[in-house]
N, C-alpha and C positions, 0 to 999 in steps of 0.2 A: 624351622617353622613347623607348626602343628597346632592341633586343637587343644582343648582343655578348659575346665571351669575356672572360676575365680579362686584365688588363694589369698589367705590372710597372711600378710607379712609384717604387720605392726599395728599399733593402735594410736589413736589420738588421745591426748589428755583433755578431759573436760573438768574445769575447775570453777568453783564458786569462791570468790576472793573479796575480802574487804581490806583496803589499804588505808592506813592513816598516814598522811603525808607530812603535815606541818601545822603550826598554829594558824588559825584562820580568823577572819576571812582573808582571801587574796583577790586581786583584781581579775585575773584570767588564768584559765587552764589552757595551755597552748600546744602541748606535745606529749605524746606517750611513746616511749621507746621500750623495746624489749630486746635484751641481749645486744645492745648498741645498734639496733635497727629500728627505724621509725615505723610504728604501727599505725599511728594516727597523728595528724597535725591540723590545727585549725585554731579557732578562738572560741572559748566558752566563757561567758561572763556571769552566768547564774546557774542555779541548780537545774540539771537536765540530763537527758540521755544522749549518748553518742553510740554509733554502731561502728564497730571495727571490722572492716573487710580486708584483712591482711592474712588470709589463709595460706598464702604462699611466701610469707615473710622469711622463712628459713628453708625454702626450697620446696615447699608443698609436700605432696605425697611422694615425690622423688627423693626427698631428704628428710628434714626434720619438721615438716609441717609449717604452721604459722599461728596467727591469732585471729579468731573470728568470734564475734558475739557482741551482745549489748552491754554497755557500761553506763553507770550513772555517776555523774560528778556532783559532789556535795561540798559547798563552800564553807559550811559551818557558821552561817550568819545567825544572829540572835533569835530570829523567828523560825529557824529550821526545825522541822518536826521529825519524829522517828520515821525512818523509811519503812513502809509496810512490807517491803520484800524481805527485810532482814530476819524477823523472828521465825517465819515458817521455813526459811532456807538455811540460816546460820545460827539458830537458837534464840532464846528469849533474852539473853543477857546483853541487850544492846540499848543504847540511849539515842537521843537525837544528834549527838556528836556536834553540839554547838561549840564554836571556837576551834574546831579541828577541820582541816581540809581532808576529805576522804574520798576514795574512789571505790565503787562497788562493781565488780565484774560478775555478771549474773549467769555463770555456768556455761559459757561458750567453750569453744575449742582453744586449747592453750598448748601448742607444740605437739610433736609426735616423734616416734622412733628414738626417743632419748630417755636415758635413765633419770633425768632430773628436769623439772620445769624450768623454762627460761626465766631469767630475772628481769623485772621491769624497772624502769626509771621514768620520772615524770618531770616536765618542765612547767613551772608555775611562774606567774608574774604578780608581785605585790608592789604597788606604787602608791595608790591613794586609799586602798582599803586597809582596815585593821589598825588605824590610828587611835590614839587614846580619845575616848568619847566620840569616836566615829568621824572626827574632823581632821582633815589633812591640813597641815600648816603650809602656808605659802604654796598653794597648789600650782600656781603658774610656772614654777621653776622646778617642780619635783621630778618630772620625767625627762630623761636625757636619752635621745636616740643615739645608739652607738654604732649601728650598722649603716655604713655609708652607701651600701647597695640598696637599702630600703628607702623608698621615697616618702612613705608615710606609714603611720601605725594605725591599724584598723582593728576594730573589735565589733562584736555584735552578731557574728554568725551563729545560727542555731537551727535546729530542726523545726519544721512547721507542720501543723496537722489540723484537721477538723473532723467532726462527725455530724451526721444528719440522722437523728433518731426517727424511726417510723412512728407516727401518731395518727390516730383516726383512720384506721384501715378502711378502704373503699374497694372491695374486691381484691385485685392483685396490686392495687396502688395504695399509697398512704400519703398524707399531707406532710409538708415540711414546714418548720417554723419560719423560714425565710433564708436570705443569703447568709453564708458563713465565710469567715475569712480569718486566717492567721498570718501575721506579717512580722518582719523585722526590718530595721533600717540601720545600715552601717554608718559609722561615725567618721569616715574619711572625707577627702576632698574630691574624689572622683578621678584622681590622677593615676590610679592603679587599677588594672583590670585583672581579676582573679579567675583562674580556671577552677570551677567548683564541681566536684563529683557528688551527685545526689543519688539516693536510692529511694524509689517510689514504691510504697506498699499501700494496699487498700482493697476495698471491695466496692465497686461502683457500677452503676448502669452504663451501658454503652450508647454512643450516638453514632449513627451511620455516616460515614464519610462520603461526601458527594462532590467534592471539589473545593477549590479556593486556596488550598495549601499543598505543599509537596506531598506526594503519596507517602504514607507512613511505612516505616519498616517494622522491625520487631525490637522492643515492644511498640504498641500502637500510639506513639506520641507524635503529634503533628505540630510543627512549628508554624505559627501564623503571625500576622500583624494585628490589625484592629478588628478584622472580620471574625465571624464565628463559624463559618462553614455551614454545613447542613445542620438542621435542628430535628432530626428524626432519631429516636422517638422524642416527642415534644415535651421534655422535662427539664433536666438541669445541665448546665455547662460547668465542667470541672477543669480548672486550668491553673497553671503556675505563671505568674506575671512578674517580670523583672523590669524596673523602671529605667535602668542604665547599665549597659546599652539596652535599648527597648527590645523586649522579646516576650512572646507569649507561647506557652506550650500547653496544648490541649491534651488532657490526660485521660479522656474517656471516649475518644473517637476510634472507630475501627473501620476497616475498608469494606466490611460486608456485614450481613445480618446473622453471623454465626451464633451469637449468643447475646442475650440482653444483660449479662452480668460479666464484668471484667475483674478478674482476681489478679492483683499485682503483689508480688512477693520479693521486694528488693530489686525491682527492675532498674538498671542503671540509666541515669540521665546526666549528661555533662553539659554545663551551662557556663556562660560568662557573666560575671557580676562585677560592676565597678565598686570602688571603695566607698561610695556614698549612696549606693542603690538601696531601694526598698524592694523587698521580695515578698510577694503575696501569694498564698495558696488559697484559692477561692472556690466556693461552691455558689454558683449564681442560678437562682431559680427562674424558671420560665413560666410554668403554669401552676406552681404551688404544689405539685405532686412529685412523687418519686416511685421507682420500682421497689417493692419490698424484697428482702428485708432491709434493715437500716444500712446506711452507707458510711464509709469512713475513708480517709486518705491521709497519708503521712509522706512528707518529703524530708528524709534525713540527710544531714550534711555528712558525707562520708570522707571526703578528702578535699584539701585546699591546696591547689598547685601554686603556692606562693611561699617565699622564704619567710619563716617566722622572724619578724624583726627583733634585733637584739636591743633591749632597753635596759638602762641602768637607773638607779635612784641617785639623785643629787647627794653628794657626800655630806653636805650640811644638813639635809633632811634626815639622813641616816643617824647622824649624831643627835639631832634634835629628838628623833623618835626614841633613841636609846636612853635619853635622859628622862623623858616624860612618860613613856609607856609603863603601865602598871606591872607588866611582866618583866620589865628590865630595870631601869633606874627608879621609876616610880616617883620622880620629883614633880612638884607642881610647876605649871607653866610659868609662874611668876619668877622662878629662879633663872629663867633664860634671858640673857641680854639679847633681845630680839633684833636690835639694830646690827650688832656684830654678826649674828647668824644670817640675817638677810644679806648683808654685804658679802659674806662668805658664799652664800648660795648663788648670788649674782656672778661672782668670780668663777665658781665651779661650773655653772651653767654655760658661761662663755667658753670655758676651757674644755667642756665635754667631760667633766669629771663625774661620770655616772658609774657607780659601783654596784656590784651584784654579790654582796656578802651573805653568808649564812651564819647565824648566831646559835651556837649550841651551848647552853648553860652548864652542861655536864663536862665540857672540855675547857672552858675559859670563863673568867669573870667578866662582868660588864666593863670594868676598867680596861682589861686586856683587849676586849672587843673594840672599845672606843679608840685605844691606842693604835690598833691595826688600821682603823679607818683613817686616823690622823696621819699615820706614816705613809699610807697610800696616797692620800690627798695632799700631803705637804702642808698640814695645818697643825695648829696648836690649840688644844682645848684646855682652858684654865678656869678655875673658880676664884674670882677676885676676893678682895678683902670684904666686899659687901655681900659675899655669898652667892653672887650671880655667876652663871656660866657664860664665858665669852669664847668666841671662836675667832682666832687670828689666822690669817692666811698670808704669810710673808712671801710676797712676790716682787719685792723691790720697787713697788709703786708707792712713792711717798714724795712729799714736798720738803726739801732739805731744810728750809727756814722754819718749818712748822715742827721739826723734831725737837724733843727735849735734849738738853746738853749736859753732859757729865764732865767736870773739869778736875784738874789736879787737886783743887781745894776740897772736892767732894769725896775723894778716894781716901779711905782710911787704911786700906791694905791692898797691896797689888801683887798678883802672881801671874806670870805669863808662861804658858806651855811652850816648849821649844817647837818651832815650825819645821818639822822634818817630814820626809816622804817615806819613812821606813815601812809604814803600814798602809800606804796609799794604794788605791785601786785605780787602774787606768783602762780597764775593759770590764763591761758589765753586761750580763744577760738577765732578762726578766721573764719569769714564768707567769702565765695567766691561764684562766680556765674559761672556755666557751660553754655555757650551760645548754645552749640550743644544740650544738654539735656534740656535746658531752665529751669534750676533748681538751686535754692540757696542751698548751703551746708554749713555745719559747721564742723570744724575739731574736732577730739577728744581733750580732755583737755590736754593742755601743762602745766606741773607743775615744779616748782623749789622746790624740796623736802627739800633742805637745808633751803630755805627761809621759807617754811611752818613750819619746826621744830623750827626755830629761833623765828618766830612770834607767834607760838602757835595756829594758825588757818589758814584757807584758805581764801585768799582775791582774788576774781575772777573778771576778766574783759572780755569783748567781743570786739574784734577789727573788724570793718567792712571793709573788702577789697573786697566786692562784685562788686565794680565799676572798679576794676583793675585785680584781680586774678581770674583765670578760672578753677583751679583744686586744689585738696586737697593736693597734694605733695608740690606744691609751697607755698600754704597757711601755711603748717606746718613749712617750712623753715623760712618764714617771721616771723611767730609767735614765733619760738624758738629764733630768733635773738632779737626780741623786748622784749621777756620775760626776757632775760638775763639782759637787761638794766633796766627793771622795778623792777626786784627782787634783784638787787645788791645795796648795800649801797655804794654810790659813794661820792667821795669828789668833790665838785663843787666850782668854783671860779669865781668871777667878778673882773677882773684886769684892771688897767690903767697902760700903759707902755709907754716907750719912742718910738719914731718912728721905733724902731728895728722891730716891728711886722707889719709895714704898708703893706708889700707885702704878708703876710700870708692870706690865705683865709679860710672861714668856711669849715669844713670838712677835714682840713689838720692837720698833727701831728707836735708836737714840744716837746722838753724836758724842763721840769720845774726843775731848780736846785736852791732851796731856803733854804739853811741850817739854816738861821735865823728863818725860820718859820717851821723847823723840816722836810723839804723835801730835801733829798739828791739828788734824781734823779727820776723823775716821767714823763712817757709819757702821754701827754694830747692831747685831741682832741679839736680843736678850734670850738666854737659855733658861736653865733650871734656876729657880729663885727660892731662897730661904729667908723668911721674915726675921726681923729683929726680936729682941727680948725686952721685957719691961725694964730691965736694968740698964741696957745700953742703947736700944733703939736702932742699932746698926743693921744694914741690909746686906746680905751676902748673895751673890748670883754669879753665874758664868755667862760669858758672851763671846762672840766671835765676829769676824768680818762677814758681811752679807754676800753670800753667793747662792742663795736658795731660790732665786726667781724661777718660775715655771716657764720652760720654752714653749713658744707657740708652734714651732716647726722643728721637726727632727729629720735630718738628712741621712737616714739609713734606709736602704732599699728593701722593700718588701714586694712580693709579687702582687700585682693589682688584683683586687678582689673579684669584681664582676660576679654575675650570677653563675654559680656552678652549673655545669650541664646536668640536665635531668637524668636521673637514674631509673626513671619509670620505663619499663619495657615497651617496645613499639612493635607493631605488626609489620612483617616483611611484605612488600608489594609483589615480590617475585617468588611464588611458591607453586607447587604442583603436587597432585595426588594421582596415582594411576595404579592399574592392576600390574602386579609384578610380572615382567616378561620372562620368558624361558632363559634368556642369556644371563639374567641376574639370578634367577632361581637356581640354576645349575651351579652357580658359584657359592651359593649359600647352603645347599644341602649335600649330604653325602650321597654317593652313588646308590647305596642301599635305600635311603629314604626317598630318593628321587624315583627309584624303581617301584616303590610301594605307593607313590602318589597317584590318586585317582585323576582322571582327565577332567573331571568337573570341579576340581578344587581350585580356588583362586585366593590370592593374598593381596594385601594392600601395601603400597609403597608411597612414601611422601618425602619430598625434598623441598628445601627452602634456601634462598640466598639470605645472607645476614641482614637483619634490620638495622636501624640506626642504633638502638640499644637492645641488647639481649645476649644471653649466654648460650642458650640452646633452645630447642622447642619440644613441647610435649604433643604427641600425636593423640588426638581425641577422635573417636569414631563412633558411629551408630548406624544400624541398619534395621529396617522394618519398624521404624517409629520408636525404637527404644531410646533410653537416655544415653547421652554421650558418656563414654567411659574411656579411661586412659589405656592406650594401646602400645605405647613405646616412646622412647626419647630419641631425638635426632640432633646431630650437630649440623652447623651451617655448611652448605656447599658453596663452591666458588661460582662466580657468575660474571657475565659481561653482556653488552649489547652489540649487535652487528651494525656497522656503519653503512655497508652497501646492501643492496637488494641481493637476495640469494636466488639464483635460478635453480633449475632442477639438478644440475650437476656442478654448480659453482663449488669450488673447494677452498679458495684462499680468501681471507677476510681481514678487514681492519676492525679493531674493537674499540669500544668506548664504555664509560661508566663501569670500570672494573671493580670487582669485589673479591679479594683474596685469591687473585690469579696465581700467586706464588705456590699454591698447593696443587696446581694442576700439572699432571705429568703426561708424557706421550703414551697413548694407549688407553687413557681414561675415556669413560662414556661422556659424551656431550649431548644434551637433550635440547633440541631446537623445536619448540612446539611439540608435536607428537612424533617427531622424527629422531631416531637414535643415530648418533654419529660417533665416529672414532677420532680422537685427537691424534693427528699425525705430526703436528709441530705447533709450538706456541712460544711466543716471545713476549713476556709480560712487560718488558721495558719498551719494546717497539710497538706493542699493542697489535700484534699480528697473530693470526690463527690459520692453520690448515686442517681441514676436516676430511675424513673418509665418510662419504654420504650414505645415508639409508642403509644402516646395518641392522642385523638381527631381523625382527619381524616387521620392519617398517620400510616404506617406499619413499622416493624423493618427493619433497614438497617445495613449493615456492614460499619464500619468507621475505617480508617487507623490511626495508631499513628500520633499524631500531628493535628488531626481533631479539628476544632475550635468549641467551644460552645459559643453561644450568649444567654445570659440570658435576656429575654425580660422584664427587669425592667423598661425600657423606650423605646419609639419608636415614630414614626410620622405616621400619617394616612392622606391619601388624600381623602377628602370628595366628590370628583368628582364621579358621578355614571357612571361607565363603564359597558359595556355589554359583554357577552360572545363572544369571537372571537377578541376582541380588543387586540392590542399589545401596551403595555405601556413601554416607556423608562423613567427610573428614574435616577437622579443624585443627590448625596448628597454633598452639598457644605459646607465646614467647616467654621464656623464663628470664626475669631480671635478677638483680642482686637480692631484692627482697620482695618481689611481686611477680605476678603472672598476668598476662593480658586476659581480659575477660572473654568468656566463651561467646558472648553476644557480639563482640567486636571482631571476631575472627572470620575470615573468609570461608564461605561454605564451599568446599571442594567435593563435587559429586562424581562418583566413579560407578559406572555400570560394569559389573563383573560379567565377562564373556568367555571364560575358559581360555584365556589368552595363552597361557603356558603350554597348552596342549595343541594349539592350532599349528598347521604347517606354515612354513615361511613363504612369503610371496615370491614370485619370480623377480629376477634382477636384470639390470642392463638391457632394458627393453628398447628395441628399435622398430621403426616403421619404414619399410622400404630402405633399410640401411641408415636411416637418420634418427637422431635422438630428438624426440618431442617436436616433430615438424608441425608447422602451422597449416600447411597445405599438403594434401596427399593426392597425387595424380593416379587415377585408375584404381586398381586393387590395393588394399592395405595389407602388406605382408608383414606380420608381426614376428619378431624373433626375440629370444630371451635367454638368460642363463638360469640354470637350476640352482636351488638352495636346499640344504638339508639341515633342519633344526638340530637333530641329534648329533650328526657328525660335526657340526660347527661348535656345538657345546657352548663354552664361554668365550669363544673367539668372535671378535667383531669383524665380520666380513662385509666390506662395503659393496655397493651396488655395481661398481665397475669391475669387480674381480671376476675371474673365470668361474665356470660352473662347478658346483659342488653338489653331489647327489644326482637326482632328488631323493627325498625320503621315500622309502618303499611305500607304494600304494598311492602316491601323489598323482593327481590329474589336474588339468588346468581348465579354466572357464573364461571364454571371451564373451562379453556382453556389450551390445551396441545400443546406445540410447540416442534419441534426438535431443541434442543439447539445448535447442530452443524451447521445446515443449516439455522435456523430461520423459517423454513416452518411450517405452521399450520398443526397439526395432527388431532385434534378433539376438538370440543367445546360443552359444556353442559350448555345451558342457562336455566333460569327460575327454578332454584332449590330452594326448600324450606327445612326447617329443619337446622340441624347443622352438617350434615355429608354427604359424598358422596363417592362412590367407583369408581375409574377409573380402569377398568379391565386391567390385565397385557397385554392382547392382543392389547390394545389401547396405550400402551407405547412404546417408541423407546429406543434405547440404552442410549442416554443422553437426558433428558427431562427438559423442562422449563415450569412449570405449574403456571398459574396465577389464583388467586382466588379473585373475586371482588364481590361487591354488586351492586344492581340496583334498582332504585325506580323512578317512573314517568318519565321514559325515560332517566334518568341521572345515569351514572355509578359512583362508588366511585372515589374520586380524586386520590387515590393510590390503587394499587392492591398488594396483598401478592404474592411475587415471591418465588417459590420453585424450586431449582435446584438439580437434583438427577440423579443417574444412575440406570436403571432398571436391576436387576439381578434375576436369578432364584435360587430356593432353591437347595443347594448342600447337598444331604443326606449322612451322614456318622455317624458311631458310634465310640465310644472310650472306651477302657477297663479301669477299675480302677486298681490301684496298692496299695497294703497294705503290708508293710514289715518294716524291721529294717535297721538302719544305717549299711553301709558296705556290704549290700547284693545287688546282681545284680537286677536291676529294668528294666522293659520294659512294656510300654503301647502302644498298637498297635491301629492305626486308620483303620477303615474298610469302604471303599467306592468303588463304581463301576466307579466313574469318573476317568479320566486320566489327568496327568499333573497338579496335585493339588499342590499349594504352601501353606504350613502350617505355622501358626504363633500362638503365645500365645496372645490371645485377652485380657484376664483378668487373674490376679493371678501371682504368682512367684513360680518357681520351687525350690526344696531344692538344696543346694549346692551339686555338683557332678552329677546332672541330667541335661540333655539338650534335646532340641527338634531337631530332624532330619527333616529339613523343606521340604525335597523332598521325603524321604522314608516313612514318615507318622508314626512316633513313637517317644515316649519319652523314653530315655534310659540312662543308666549310673549306677554308684554306689554311693548312697548318702553317703557323707563323713562328719560325725559329725554334720549333720543338727539338729536343735532344734526339739525334738519330738513334734508331734502334727499333725494338719491337714492342707493340702495345697490345697484349692479349686482352680481350674483353668478352664478357658474357652478357647477352641481351635477354631481357625478360619481356615477354608479351602476355598480356592478360586482357581477355575480352569481358564484356559486360556480365556474362554468366559466371565469371570467376574462373573460367578455364585458363590454364597457365601453360606456357611453353618457354623453353630456353634454347638459345643457339649461341655457339661460340665462334669467334673469328679472331683474326690478328691483323693489326695495322702495322705495316713495315714502312718506316719513315726514314728517308735518306737525305743527305746533302748532295745536291746536283753539282758535280765537279765540271761537267760540260754537257751541252746539249745542242743538237742541230736538227730542229724539226724539219727544215727544208721543204716547207710547203710552197712558198713563193720565192724562195731563195735560201741562202744559208746564212747562219748567224753565229756569232761567238757570244755566248751569254755573259753579261756583265760588261760588255764593251771593250774587251781586251784586244790587242793587236793580233791580227792573223797574218802569218807569213806564208807566202805561196811561192811556187817555183817560177823561174823567169822564162822558161822555154814554152810552156803551154799552161793554160789555166783549166781547172775544173769548170765545167760549163753547166749552166742551169738548163735543165731539160723539162720544159713544161708539159711534155707529152707523156712522160712516164712518172708514175707515183703509186705507192701502195695505198694512198689515201684518195678517196673520191674527190676529183677536182683539184688534186694537189700537183706537186712537181717534185723533182729530185735533182741532185747534183751528180753529174756523170764525170768519172775520172777516166781519161783516155791516155794512160801512161803518165799521169800527173799524180801529185800528192798534196796533202794539206797537213800543216803542223800547227799546234798551239801548245801553250803551257797551262797545265792544270793549276787550280788555285793551291792545291796541296796534294801530296801523294796519297795513294790509297792505303799505305801503311799496313798495319796489322788488322784494321777493321774489316768488317764484312763489306762486300761490294757487289754491284752488278754492272756489266757492260752489255748494251743491247743495240741492235741496229736492224734496219731493213736493207737488204742487199740484192742487186740484180746483176749477176756476172754476164759479161759479154761472151759471145762465142769466140771472139778473136783471142789469140794466145796472149798470155801475160808473162811476166818474168817468172823464172823458177822460184819457188817458195814466196810467191807474191804475198804481200801483207794485206790482210783485211784491215787490221789496226795493230798498232804497236805502241807500247808505253815504255819509254826509255830507249836510249841508243843501243845499237847492236853490241852484244858482248859486254853489257853493263849489268852488274848484279842488281837484283831488285826490279828487273824488267819483265814485261808480259807480252807475248807475241801470238796473235791469232793469224794464221797463214793458210795459204792454199798448199795442199800437199803436192809438191812438184807441179806437174802440168796435168793433173787429173781432170777428166772431163766426162760427165759433169763433175763439178768441183767438190773435192773432199777437203775438209778443213782439219787443222790440227792446232793444238794449243801447247806452247812451251813457256816455261819460265827460265830465266837465266839466273843461276845462283852458283856460287862457288866456282866461277869460271867455266861453267858448263850449261848447256841447254838441258832442261829436264822436261821430258814429254809427259803431258797430262792426258788422260782419257785413253781409251782403247782404240787403236787405229783400225782394228777389225770391225768394231762397231761403227766407227765413223765412216768406214768405207761402204757400208750397206747402202743400197740404192735409195731407200727412204730417208737416209740421213745426209745425202749429198745435196749440193745446191744446184738446181737446174739452170741451164743457160737461158738468158732472156726471160726470166721469171723472178718475181719477187719472193724472197724467203726472209723469215725473221729469225735472227740468231740472238741468243742471250747466254752469257757466261756469268756465273755467280759463285761467290765464296761465302760460306757461313761456317764460322768456326774453322776447323781444319779440313773442311770438305769443299770440293768444287763440283759444280754441275754445269752441263751444257744442254741448251734447249734449242730445238728447231721448230719454228712455227708454234711455240708454246708447249711442245711435247718434250718430255725429258728424254734425252738421248743417252747420256752416260753420266756417271758419277765417279769422282776420283779423289783420293786423299792427297792433300798437299804435303810435300816434304817439309819437315820442320824448318829447314833453312830457307824455304821460299815463302815463309809467312809474311815477311815485311816487304811489300812492294813499294820501294822508296822513291822510284823515279816519277817525274812530273811531265816529261815531254810526251805529247800525244800526237801520233801520226795516223792519217787515214789513207788507205790505198797505196802506202809506201812505207819505207823505213823512215826514221826520224831525220835522216840527211836529205830526204826527198830525191835521192839520186838512183836508187836501185830497189829491187824487189817490189816493183810497182804492179798494181792490179788495175785491170780495165773492167770497171763495173759502175753501176749506179748505186748511190747511197741515199738513204732517207731515215729520219728519226733516230739519229745516233744519240745514245744516252750513256753517261758515265755517273753512276750513283755510288756514294761513299757512306759508310756507316750502317748500312742494312742491305741485305740481299733481297731487293724488291721483287726479283724473279727467282723464286725458290721452289714453288709448287707449279705443276702444269697450269697454263694460263691461256687466255685468249689474247693474241697480239694486239697492240694498240692500233686503232683504225683512224685516228686523227691526231694531229700534233697537239691539240688542246688537252690531251691526256697528260701533258707535261707542263712545266712552268710556263707562265704567260710570256710570249716573246717580247723582248724589250726593243730590239732593233730589226729592221728589215734592210738588207744590203743587196742592191742589184749587182749584176756582174760588173767588175771593174772595167772602166773604159780604156785603160792603158796598161802597159806592162810595167811592173815595178821590179827593180832589182834591189836586193837588200842594201841599204845605205845610199842609193842613187836613183834618180828618176829622170826620164827623158821627156821634156816638153811639159806644157801645162796639163793639169788634170783636174777633174772634179769628182768628188765622192759624195753621193747623196744618201742621207739617212732618212728613213720614214718611221714614224711611231707605229709600232705594231698594233693591229686592230684589237688585241686582247690586253694590251698593256695600259697601265694608268698614264695620266698626263706626264710628259717627259720634260725635264729641264736639261737643256743641252749645254755642254762645256767641253773644252779640249785643252790639254796641257802638252808641253814638249813639242809644239809645232815648229818646223824649220822656218827660217826667214822666208817671207813671200807667201806662206800658206796661212789662210785665215778660215774661221768658222763663221758661216753666214746662217743666222737663226731666223727662221720664218716667224713672223709676228704672231701667228696663231699658236705657236708652240708645238705644232704637229710635225713639222719637217725641219731639216737642217742640211746645209751643204758645206762640205769641207773641200777647199780647192785653192788654186793659185799656181804660180810658177816658183819652185824652190830656187832660191838664189844662193 
């Protein structure tokens, strides 16, 4: 890259040319091609000018230029005068050129950068013009439409103009003679809408725009309906009006009073015109005045976006014209057998036999020309004995009984050619020439499959009809007709007959009835005929069987025509222009050039995704109001759209609307908006993309779904050296095969040059209080970031999440705080060093916009990191923990001094049955069948001022294997059978309880046993109880509780340590045939850890994972690791105050609140012991002391066991199964109580 002035690298040819095309006049001038590329297409029907705007036809100034300039079409009619432009420009030796179609090119540009001028060709249409005496014969059938894609043929397009001379000057005004209008009306039906390109030129007064129409762009053309908008100044309205579809374009309106005169020089205007529309260019006077000087306006037809229809002349008309025209046959019309010609014309019109021949008298005679037409049309032109020309069209359409008959008696001499297939053809190709496309084509192979099978091989021929046939459909029909004759074994005869055949003509049918020669009745077609002599009068002619009928359908496949896709270049909707960043510049310049580059030098870069049609783009640019000039060429870059929204640090995306993704490689630059990213992974098939975000001199941005990604696989650069402060306007012009998009249609890409390549890189990976882009910041805002070094990173794409590099020497940082609501500056902290800074909470407002940028040598980073957040203060609150079992009432209370707090679960999920009371500040409910385990949650509290706080807790949820609240008795949860000893019963002691107003069960050398629902297994668990040891001695190693029989693997034993007093406890597990001691006896022996006599103590033992803990009165006493072999506690027999046999190791003590929890260690951290039974599952049954002694399997005397519904239980439905004979269940009618009793029999 670098500066420099303009250099001349080539030249345009400017030519003045006069072309003589053919004998005139003709109907229409429809197309002008140069070097096989169309420079102009439309319809011109009379002498007039066209303007060719095809300056990019051969690649423009990138390659070999194009064609641009004014041309005049002259049809050579009888009243044509000498063109006044010719003598002064091309010499005096010129005539009016009547009878000659000529084209005058008036000195415009004609190609460039080439050693030879490009060769032109022209497409003309002669149908009804140029006939002898100016009268077309049988005009209704002369024109045959050959293009099945064209719905109608339209002519009448031309340029329109008017001028208003200034007369009778009155100061700065002059009068006008009145309204002026130029119009044309097209001759179609209205079924086709054409896209017409106009060029508007002129010098007109302006009218100020004040509303009523869409705001004009450039040029100042306003499209309106029937209204006229503002009428200031109060003079004339100049407009273009189209009747169908209705549209009015006002040509002298401007959006302001900048000038009273509007100069238009070929300003483009694209309009829609129906094929029957009237187009009017109008000057409508308002007050009879106009601004001086004289005004004029022209609307030139530049282009017509419609396929030029392919039209042929009826073959009968071609032959008629060749006989009668003075330049050809020059025969009088009277020698034409009009009836036969009309009949032939009708057949040809029905068949679509429209031909496009050229007659060159230097290359063929008129007879040869006529024979070509007859061969193509399948016709026979003969001159009868009366001297009149007849045209026969043998198509097999005859009435048998009306045909003349030739018999054996009429035949004087008979010769029959042998019917062989030696020279037969069974496959035929036909060549044709499309004059509109200027292309020779060949039909697909036409085959006679029967003839191929009979002959045993393919015999192919090619028939050249390129001098007559213009499209493939007609060529196929002609080929099929001729193949039938070539592939059929015909009987052919040379006959000499009596004068009976003297009036028959070649191409006519007759019946041959010659039984002597084996022919009963055969229809024959007369061929060449030779008349008799005066001496004999015999007639000699050839004939054959009839096979020459024209097929209406040909079953050979051709690709469907359809309208070909437009080759006109289009504008890409996805393009960008920007100042070249350092990361690109360093890859484009050598180290020496980069070192010499001044810090205030800037360059322009442009990129574009491919448009619908286009080969590449030309970068045009201007600065300071200068003209746009060519600055470089660029190829299309790959592109796609993002499906998802992109957050600041989102890296993975799904793509849609892909364009050339196959060219993208890992490591390429991806531009999303103004953010430079790095391609880390791309799958064009799966449409997925991974990006490294915010590389080089850019910071992370948010991007909406549908945001466009431009992969800078290709781009164009402008080597002009701009300086900081320059405003550059760029436009990207699409290069097509033979055209360039117009400058006025291109998007105006505005780039402000800001010394981007010299600016330091912004900081990266910015956090506030350790978080990425938080929405709320509590207290001070501690900003931290990673350094970046422009020079050290060079051409490497380092994304925002990577570790620090640098910084570049001399770099400082600036933190600026704005009020996001008002935009006002709050505080700025410049000249910071390091990689962090704290903004005190006092310097923050409610809603903050903080910018973090870098600075070096007086230049700030090109982009700043933007942080948007709300300042909030810490809301202090605490939250209790909850540990319990399913179906028990839960409540976790939040404690805070703040008012009006709204609570929410910030993280975690509550067990089923529990919910958050968002206003009261508690979690409450009854867990219903939730999975046992741990539920960590984080609660968020936010008051009305926006202050926010968080607290974390854990819910431990278990399944209760057994519970004995023992408030007014003891129970077995779930109604299972309880077995007790026969010698003595544990007794209810209403005088002793750890609960206010409660009771307990006292064991006095007795025990209680039950079966758990399931073993504790390998899951976490807790066993807890209130215990009050007696002072009286107990058994040695008396059990507090035991799970599993003695010396059974998988058992757990909490025991009294011998006869210690106060009681020291110990915990064993039985595994591998041995007792394994848990916990440290020395710790358990400490006075504070012993259980005092005659006083209530709360004990809890828990396992979590492989660790066991023991608590006394909620205080952690000791912790022990469980042996691996003791993990599975597989036993289910539970005994209290005894071993499971209830016969030994008995403890004298009171018990209350016994709990066995499975699935979670509900007692794991220090806790406050429960103070009421309702802390546990609602009691289902209340059982008073048994009235009689029971021995397992036997009872003495009658008994009665009374059940009472617990006060906290739901209504109970009572039932009993497995009762012995004589024992019944008596249910109270209220459903509250029930009695089980009777005498077992």
